[in-house]
C-alpha positions as CSV (number, residue, x, y, z in Angstrom):
1,M,44.8,70.4,101.2
2,D,41.4,68.9,101.5
3,W,38.5,71.3,101.8
4,F,34.9,70.9,102.7
5,A,31.8,72.9,102.0
6,L,28.8,73.0,104.1
7,F,25.0,74.3,103.0
8,V,23.3,76.4,105.4
9,M,20.4,78.4,105.9
10,T,20.4,81.6,103.9
11,G,21.3,84.5,106.2
12,R,22.8,82.0,108.9
13,E,26.1,81.7,107.2
14,D,28.2,83.9,109.6
15,E,26.3,82.3,112.7
16,V,27.2,78.7,111.5
17,C,31.0,79.9,111.0
18,G,31.1,81.4,114.4
19,T,29.5,78.4,116.0
20,I,32.1,76.0,114.4
21,R,35.0,78.3,115.4
22,S,33.8,78.4,118.9
23,F,33.4,74.6,118.9
24,L,37.0,74.0,117.5
25,R,38.3,76.6,120.1
26,A,36.6,74.8,122.9
27,I,37.8,71.4,121.9
28,E,41.3,72.9,121.6
29,Y,41.6,71.7,118.0
30,S,45.1,72.2,116.8
31,G,45.0,71.4,113.2
32,D,45.5,73.6,110.1
33,Y,42.0,75.2,109.0
34,E,40.2,78.2,107.8
35,L,36.6,79.0,108.0
36,L,35.1,81.8,105.7
37,V,32.1,83.0,104.1
38,P,32.7,84.3,100.8
39,K,31.8,87.8,100.4
40,R,32.5,90.7,97.9
41,R,32.8,94.6,97.9
42,L,30.3,96.5,95.8
43,M,29.4,100.1,95.4
44,E,25.4,100.7,95.7
45,P,23.7,104.1,95.7
46,H,22.3,105.3,99.0
47,H,20.5,108.3,99.2
48,G,22.1,109.6,96.1
49,Q,25.8,108.6,97.1
50,K,27.9,105.7,96.1
51,V,28.4,103.5,99.1
52,E,30.8,100.3,99.5
53,V,29.1,97.5,101.0
54,L,29.9,94.0,101.7
55,K,27.6,91.3,100.5
56,K,27.7,87.5,100.7
57,M,28.4,85.8,97.3
58,M,25.8,83.4,97.2
59,S,23.0,85.1,98.8
60,K,19.5,85.3,97.2
61,V,18.5,88.3,95.2
62,K,15.6,90.1,96.6
């Protein structure tokens, strides 16, 4: 199976993924494909408690 990667503006990954998904649905594309934005689950402190958050893997560090 072939695979492709797209470079998109930081913070717009989910929007681009949704746009491509909508386009493929509109043209009734029936091929085998999977669109994803790599994410990871992390435990971060929030108001003194650990909270599970979902972050994009390739995001910039602030």
